[in-house]
Structure formats: structure tokens, C-alpha cells
Jmol script that loads the backbone (N, CA, C; Angstrom):
load data "model"
ATOM      1  N   MET A   1      71.452-143.973 133.783  1.00  0.00           N
ATOM      2  CA  MET A   1      72.587-143.965 132.640  1.00  0.00           C
ATOM      3  C   MET A   1      73.166-141.952 132.504  1.00  0.00           C
ATOM      4  N   ALA A   2      72.721-141.363 133.624  1.00  0.00           N
ATOM      5  CA  ALA A   2      73.164-140.095 133.780  1.00  0.00           C
ATOM      6  C   ALA A   2      74.727-140.944 134.777  1.00  0.00           C
ATOM      7  N   ARG A   3      75.118-141.725 135.287  1.00  0.00           N
ATOM      8  CA  ARG A   3      76.048-142.097 136.411  1.00  0.00           C
ATOM      9  C   ARG A   3      77.084-142.933 135.419  1.00  0.00           C
ATOM     10  N   VAL A   4      77.113-142.649 134.167  1.00  0.00           N
ATOM     11  CA  VAL A   4      78.162-143.225 133.435  1.00  0.00           C
ATOM     12  C   VAL A   4      79.186-142.702 132.567  1.00  0.00           C
ATOM     13  N   LEU A   5      80.342-142.816 133.352  1.00  0.00           N
ATOM     14  CA  LEU A   5      80.947-141.928 132.767  1.00  0.00           C
ATOM     15  C   LEU A   5      81.512-141.937 131.363  1.00  0.00           C
ATOM     16  N   ALA A   6      81.833-140.670 130.693  1.00  0.00           N
ATOM     17  CA  ALA A   6      82.235-140.905 129.521  1.00  0.00           C
ATOM     18  C   ALA A   6      83.895-141.513 128.735  1.00  0.00           C
ATOM     19  N   VAL A   7      83.885-142.121 129.321  1.00  0.00           N
ATOM     20  CA  VAL A   7      85.104-142.680 128.626  1.00  0.00           C
ATOM     21  C   VAL A   7      85.615-144.181 127.746  1.00  0.00           C
ATOM     22  N   ASP A   8      86.327-143.869 127.374  1.00  0.00           N
ATOM     23  CA  ASP A   8      86.230-145.160 125.942  1.00  0.00           C
ATOM     24  C   ASP A   8      86.886-146.347 127.071  1.00  0.00           C
ATOM     25  N   ASP A   9      86.234-147.817 126.537  1.00  0.00           N
ATOM     26  CA  ASP A   9      86.649-148.406 126.627  1.00  0.00           C
ATOM     27  C   ASP A   9      87.377-149.559 125.640  1.00  0.00           C
ATOM     28  N   PHE A  10      87.886-150.534 126.190  1.00  0.00           N
ATOM     29  CA  PHE A  10      89.178-151.131 125.152  1.00  0.00           C
ATOM     30  C   PHE A  10      88.718-152.624 125.735  1.00  0.00           C
ATOM     31  N   PRO A  11      87.747-153.576 125.405  1.00  0.00           N
ATOM     32  CA  PRO A  11      87.802-154.872 125.789  1.00  0.00           C
ATOM     33  C   PRO A  11      89.316-155.624 125.490  1.00  0.00           C
ATOM     34  N   VAL A  12      89.691-156.412 126.130  1.00  0.00           N
ATOM     35  CA  VAL A  12      90.657-157.207 126.203  1.00  0.00           C
ATOM     36  C   VAL A  12      90.306-158.495 126.481  1.00  0.00           C
ATOM     37  N   VAL A  13      91.075-159.597 125.667  1.00  0.00           N
ATOM     38  CA  VAL A  13      90.605-161.060 125.864  1.00  0.00           C
ATOM     39  C   VAL A  13      91.624-161.790 126.291  1.00  0.00           C
ATOM     40  N   CYS A  14      92.115-162.510 127.367  1.00  0.00           N
ATOM     41  CA  CYS A  14      92.754-163.307 127.841  1.00  0.00           C
ATOM     42  C   CYS A  14      92.552-164.676 127.494  1.00  0.00           C
ATOM     43  N   THR A  15      93.190-165.784 126.837  1.00  0.00           N
ATOM     44  CA  THR A  15      92.704-166.571 126.682  1.00  0.00           C
ATOM     45  C   THR A  15      93.593-168.179 127.359  1.00  0.00           C
ATOM     46  N   LEU A  16      93.777-169.269 127.747  1.00  0.00           N
ATOM     47  CA  LEU A  16      93.830-170.010 128.320  1.00  0.00           C
ATOM     48  C   LEU A  16      94.292-171.036 127.236  1.00  0.00           C
ATOM     49  N   PRO A  17      95.569-171.543 126.941  1.00  0.00           N
ATOM     50  CA  PRO A  17      96.069-172.000 125.929  1.00  0.00           C
ATOM     51  C   PRO A  17      95.133-173.428 126.094  1.00  0.00           C
ATOM     52  N   SER A  18      94.559-174.329 124.831  1.00  0.00           N
ATOM     53  CA  SER A  18      94.036-175.159 125.259  1.00  0.00           C
ATOM     54  C   SER A  18      94.649-176.722 125.645  1.00  0.00           C
ATOM     55  N   ALA A  19      95.749-176.903 125.421  1.00  0.00           N
ATOM     56  CA  ALA A  19      96.461-177.702 126.214  1.00  0.00           C
ATOM     57  C   ALA A  19      96.186-177.880 127.601  1.00  0.00           C
ATOM     58  N   ARG A  20      96.115-176.537 127.946  1.00  0.00           N
ATOM     59  CA  ARG A  20      95.893-176.157 129.884  1.00  0.00           C
ATOM     60  C   ARG A  20      94.389-176.708 130.082  1.00  0.00           C
ATOM     61  N   ARG A  21      93.936-177.087 129.154  1.00  0.00           N
ATOM     62  CA  ARG A  21      92.262-177.115 129.875  1.00  0.00           C
ATOM     63  C   ARG A  21      92.067-178.033 130.547  1.00  0.00           C
ATOM     64  N   SER A  22      93.125-179.360 130.270  1.00  0.00           N
ATOM     65  CA  SER A  22      92.678-180.709 130.935  1.00  0.00           C
ATOM     66  C   SER A  22      92.668-180.110 132.927  1.00  0.00           C
ATOM     67  N   LEU A  23      93.885-179.631 132.731  1.00  0.00           N
ATOM     68  CA  LEU A  23      94.738-179.057 134.076  1.00  0.00           C
ATOM     69  C   LEU A  23      93.720-177.938 134.953  1.00  0.00           C
ATOM     70  N   ALA A  24      93.223-176.847 133.724  1.00  0.00           N
ATOM     71  CA  ALA A  24      91.915-176.293 134.375  1.00  0.00           C
ATOM     72  C   ALA A  24      90.719-176.698 134.390  1.00  0.00           C
ATOM     73  N   LEU A  25      90.292-178.044 134.177  1.00  0.00           N
ATOM     74  CA  LEU A  25      89.030-178.706 134.191  1.00  0.00           C
ATOM     75  C   LEU A  25      89.280-179.538 135.825  1.00  0.00           C
ATOM     76  N   GLY A  26      90.613-180.111 136.051  1.00  0.00           N
ATOM     77  CA  GLY A  26      90.686-180.270 137.279  1.00  0.00           C
ATOM     78  C   GLY A  26      91.529-179.326 138.659  1.00  0.00           C
ATOM     79  N   HIS A  27      91.356-178.321 138.310  1.00  0.00           N
ATOM     80  CA  HIS A  27      91.912-177.363 139.354  1.00  0.00           C
ATOM     81  C   HIS A  27      91.533-176.027 138.796  1.00  0.00           C
ATOM     82  N   ARG A  28      89.747-175.933 138.745  1.00  0.00           N
ATOM     83  CA  ARG A  28      89.555-174.757 138.350  1.00  0.00           C
ATOM     84  C   ARG A  28      89.556-173.750 139.537  1.00  0.00           C
ATOM     85  N   ARG A  29      89.817-173.372 140.527  1.00  0.00           N
ATOM     86  CA  ARG A  29      89.514-172.259 141.091  1.00  0.00           C
ATOM     87  C   ARG A  29      90.972-171.998 141.192  1.00  0.00           C
ATOM     88  N   ARG A  30      92.098-172.255 141.427  1.00  0.00           N
ATOM     89  CA  ARG A  30      93.631-172.277 141.274  1.00  0.00           C
ATOM     90  C   ARG A  30      94.377-171.669 140.231  1.00  0.00           C
ATOM     91  N   VAL A  31      93.386-172.479 139.028  1.00  0.00           N
ATOM     92  CA  VAL A  31      94.326-172.025 137.291  1.00  0.00           C
ATOM     93  C   VAL A  31      93.059-170.547 137.189  1.00  0.00           C
ATOM     94  N   PHE A  32      91.950-170.530 137.317  1.00  0.00           N
ATOM     95  CA  PHE A  32      91.546-169.677 136.786  1.00  0.00           C
ATOM     96  C   PHE A  32      91.720-168.020 137.636  1.00  0.00           C
ATOM     97  N   ALA A  33      92.150-168.298 139.288  1.00  0.00           N
ATOM     98  CA  ALA A  33      92.344-167.167 139.507  1.00  0.00           C
ATOM     99  C   ALA A  33      93.546-167.100 139.434  1.00  0.00           C
ATOM    100  N   HIS A  34      94.471-167.608 138.645  1.00  0.00           N
ATOM    101  CA  HIS A  34      96.403-167.255 138.501  1.00  0.00           C
ATOM    102  C   HIS A  34      96.192-166.406 137.125  1.00  0.00           C
ATOM    103  N   LEU A  35      94.683-167.351 136.103  1.00  0.00           N
ATOM    104  CA  LEU A  35      95.027-166.235 134.856  1.00  0.00           C
ATOM    105  C   LEU A  35      94.465-164.925 134.986  1.00  0.00           C
ATOM    106  N   LEU A  36      93.351-164.964 135.633  1.00  0.00           N
ATOM    107  CA  LEU A  36      92.713-163.722 135.912  1.00  0.00           C
ATOM    108  C   LEU A  36      93.981-162.500 136.830  1.00  0.00           C
ATOM    109  N   ARG A  37      94.561-163.238 137.853  1.00  0.00           N
ATOM    110  CA  ARG A  37      95.191-162.134 138.251  1.00  0.00           C
ATOM    111  C   ARG A  37      96.301-162.019 137.298  1.00  0.00           C
ATOM    112  N   ALA A  38      96.794-162.886 136.401  1.00  0.00           N
ATOM    113  CA  ALA A  38      98.409-162.163 135.705  1.00  0.00           C
ATOM    114  C   ALA A  38      97.614-161.718 134.590  1.00  0.00           C
ATOM    115  N   ALA A  39      96.022-161.601 133.816  1.00  0.00           N
ATOM    116  CA  ALA A  39      95.585-160.711 133.518  1.00  0.00           C
ATOM    117  C   ALA A  39      96.037-159.211 133.475  1.00  0.00           C
ATOM    118  N   ALA A  40      95.355-158.994 135.038  1.00  0.00           N
ATOM    119  CA  ALA A  40      95.150-158.091 135.638  1.00  0.00           C
ATOM    120  C   ALA A  40      96.501-157.307 135.914  1.00  0.00           C
ATOM    121  N   GLU A  41      97.192-158.165 136.425  1.00  0.00           N
ATOM    122  CA  GLU A  41      98.845-157.334 136.537  1.00  0.00           C
ATOM    123  C   GLU A  41      99.501-157.108 135.607  1.00  0.00           C
ATOM    124  N   THR A  42      99.149-157.995 134.595  1.00  0.00           N
ATOM    125  CA  THR A  42     100.077-157.182 132.960  1.00  0.00           C
ATOM    126  C   THR A  42      98.894-155.913 132.838  1.00  0.00           C
ATOM    127  N   LEU A  43      98.159-155.985 132.697  1.00  0.00           N
ATOM    128  CA  LEU A  43      97.052-155.007 132.230  1.00  0.00           C
ATOM    129  C   LEU A  43      97.153-153.258 132.777  1.00  0.00           C
ATOM    130  N   LEU A  44      97.783-153.646 134.274  1.00  0.00           N
ATOM    131  CA  LEU A  44      97.425-152.529 135.042  1.00  0.00           C
ATOM    132  C   LEU A  44      99.587-152.000 135.086  1.00  0.00           C
ATOM    133  N   ALA A  45     100.163-152.790 134.653  1.00  0.00           N
ATOM    134  CA  ALA A  45     101.455-152.714 134.218  1.00  0.00           C
ATOM    135  C   ALA A  45     101.589-152.133 133.272  1.00  0.00           C
ATOM    136  N   LEU A  46     101.242-152.281 131.632  1.00  0.00           N
ATOM    137  CA  LEU A  46     100.963-151.825 130.932  1.00  0.00           C
ATOM    138  C   LEU A  46     100.381-150.512 130.754  1.00  0.00           C
ATOM    139  N   GLY A  47      99.587-150.356 131.534  1.00  0.00           N
ATOM    140  CA  GLY A  47      98.537-149.005 131.782  1.00  0.00           C
ATOM    141  C   GLY A  47      99.656-147.596 132.470  1.00  0.00           C
ATOM    142  N   ARG A  48     100.527-148.587 133.610  1.00  0.00           N
ATOM    143  CA  ARG A  48     100.938-147.431 134.448  1.00  0.00           C
ATOM    144  C   ARG A  48     102.391-146.776 133.666  1.00  0.00           C
ATOM    145  N   ASP A  49     103.321-147.195 132.596  1.00  0.00           N
ATOM    146  CA  ASP A  49     103.559-147.806 131.785  1.00  0.00           C
ATOM    147  C   ASP A  49     103.381-145.687 130.739  1.00  0.00           C
ATOM    148  N   PRO A  50     104.542-144.868 131.395  1.00  0.00           N
ATOM    149  CA  PRO A  50     104.445-143.264 130.963  1.00  0.00           C
ATOM    150  C   PRO A  50     104.595-143.753 129.658  1.00  0.00           C
ATOM    151  N   LYS A  51     104.942-144.515 128.581  1.00  0.00           N
ATOM    152  CA  LYS A  51     105.330-144.733 126.984  1.00  0.00           C
ATOM    153  C   LYS A  51     104.128-145.123 126.645  1.00  0.00           C
ATOM    154  N   ARG A  52     102.992-146.008 127.106  1.00  0.00           N
ATOM    155  CA  ARG A  52     101.764-146.440 126.772  1.00  0.00           C
ATOM    156  C   ARG A  52     100.841-145.586 127.152  1.00  0.00           C
ATOM    157  N   LEU A  53     100.227-145.300 128.269  1.00  0.00           N
ATOM    158  CA  LEU A  53      99.092-144.361 128.666  1.00  0.00           C
ATOM    159  C   LEU A  53      99.407-143.791 130.011  1.00  0.00           C
ATOM    160  N   GLY A  54     100.448-144.337 130.848  1.00  0.00           N
ATOM    161  CA  GLY A  54     100.554-143.431 132.059  1.00  0.00           C
ATOM    162  C   GLY A  54      99.337-143.428 133.540  1.00  0.00           C
ATOM    163  N   ALA A  55      98.976-144.080 133.253  1.00  0.00           N
ATOM    164  CA  ALA A  55      97.451-143.985 134.118  1.00  0.00           C
ATOM    165  C   ALA A  55      97.143-145.358 134.924  1.00  0.00           C
ATOM    166  N   GLU A  56      96.142-145.170 136.148  1.00  0.00           N
ATOM    167  CA  GLU A  56      95.993-146.354 136.962  1.00  0.00           C
ATOM    168  C   GLU A  56      94.751-147.019 136.138  1.00  0.00           C
ATOM    169  N   LEU A  57      94.541-148.129 135.677  1.00  0.00           N
ATOM    170  CA  LEU A  57      93.601-148.895 135.031  1.00  0.00           C
ATOM    171  C   LEU A  57      92.365-149.197 136.117  1.00  0.00           C
ATOM    172  N   GLY A  58      91.378-149.159 135.281  1.00  0.00           N
ATOM    173  CA  GLY A  58      90.135-149.980 135.972  1.00  0.00           C
ATOM    174  C   GLY A  58      90.008-151.410 135.175  1.00  0.00           C
ATOM    175  N   ILE A  59      89.513-152.136 135.920  1.00  0.00           N
ATOM    176  CA  ILE A  59      89.519-153.314 135.293  1.00  0.00           C
ATOM    177  C   ILE A  59      88.134-154.187 135.651  1.00  0.00           C
ATOM    178  N   THR A  60      87.290-154.210 134.731  1.00  0.00           N
ATOM    179  CA  THR A  60      86.153-155.675 134.890  1.00  0.00           C
ATOM    180  C   THR A  60      86.481-157.001 134.443  1.00  0.00           C
ATOM    181  N   ALA A  61      86.711-157.865 135.177  1.00  0.00           N
ATOM    182  CA  ALA A  61      87.086-159.149 134.468  1.00  0.00           C
ATOM    183  C   ALA A  61      85.753-160.191 134.882  1.00  0.00           C
ATOM    184  N   VAL A  62      85.121-160.942 133.769  1.00  0.00           N
ATOM    185  CA  VAL A  62      84.595-161.727 133.111  1.00  0.00           C
ATOM    186  C   VAL A  62      85.171-163.217 132.453  1.00  0.00           C
ATOM    187  N   LEU A  63      84.910-164.335 133.427  1.00  0.00           N
ATOM    188  CA  LEU A  63      85.358-165.535 133.221  1.00  0.00           C
ATOM    189  C   LEU A  63      84.046-166.262 132.195  1.00  0.00           C
ATOM    190  N   HIS A  64      84.592-166.609 130.907  1.00  0.00           N
ATOM    191  CA  HIS A  64      83.393-167.146 130.179  1.00  0.00           C
ATOM    192  C   HIS A  64      84.017-168.491 129.423  1.00  0.00           C
ATOM    193  N   PRO A  65      82.774-169.770 130.000  1.00  0.00           N
ATOM    194  CA  PRO A  65      82.924-170.984 129.801  1.00  0.00           C
ATOM    195  C   PRO A  65      83.542-170.998 128.339  1.00  0.00           C
ATOM    196  N   TRP A  66      84.128-172.618 127.742  1.00  0.00           N
ATOM    197  CA  TRP A  66      84.418-172.715 126.718  1.00  0.00           C
ATOM    198  C   TRP A  66      83.400-173.187 125.869  1.00  0.00           C
ATOM    199  N   THR A  67      82.470-173.645 126.543  1.00  0.00           N
ATOM    200  CA  THR A  67      81.209-174.056 125.722  1.00  0.00           C
ATOM    201  C   THR A  67      80.410-173.584 126.574  1.00  0.00           C
ATOM    202  N   ARG A  68      79.025-173.610 125.843  1.00  0.00           N
ATOM    203  CA  ARG A  68      77.687-173.227 126.815  1.00  0.00           C
ATOM    204  C   ARG A  68      77.110-174.054 127.452  1.00  0.00           C
ATOM    205  N   GLU A  69      77.371-175.156 127.385  1.00  0.00           N
ATOM    206  CA  GLU A  69      77.133-176.515 128.332  1.00  0.00           C
ATOM    207  C   GLU A  69      77.128-175.557 129.702  1.00  0.00           C
ATOM    208  N   LEU A  70      78.527-175.686 129.952  1.00  0.00           N
ATOM    209  CA  LEU A  70      79.231-175.038 131.199  1.00  0.00           C
ATOM    210  C   LEU A  70      78.183-174.092 132.043  1.00  0.00           C
TER     211      LEU A  70
END
end "model"
wireframe off; spacefill off
backbone 0.3
color backbone group
């Protein structure tokens, strides 16, 4: 634990609308790549905004399935 930075973290959840689930199931790699890219670009832009934080964010992304069976 000595290497852990003493910084705050802010969990953010980005979801895919349920109407798009069938599309995601048919094109998983493409849809999830776009979802994660859009989420990251949005968070980075908000973090860089001097009215908000004015800093470069560090992001760790995790893709959670819809059900426990996946």
C-alpha cells in the first residue's frame, strides 16, 4: 500500500441504453470499443475544462456485463 497515491477517486458509470443491447450483442467489439472511447473522451474533456478541474485525468475502465451469466 506504500505505492498508492493519496488522491480522491470518483467512480463514473456510463451505460448503454437497453434499446441498443441487441446491437451490442451482435457487434460486441465494435459497440463496446465505441462506448469506452466515447466515455473516456467525454471524461477527459470535462477534466481539462478549467471551469471544472483543469487537469488531465487518469482513467481505469471496466466493462461490466448485464447479467451474472455473461
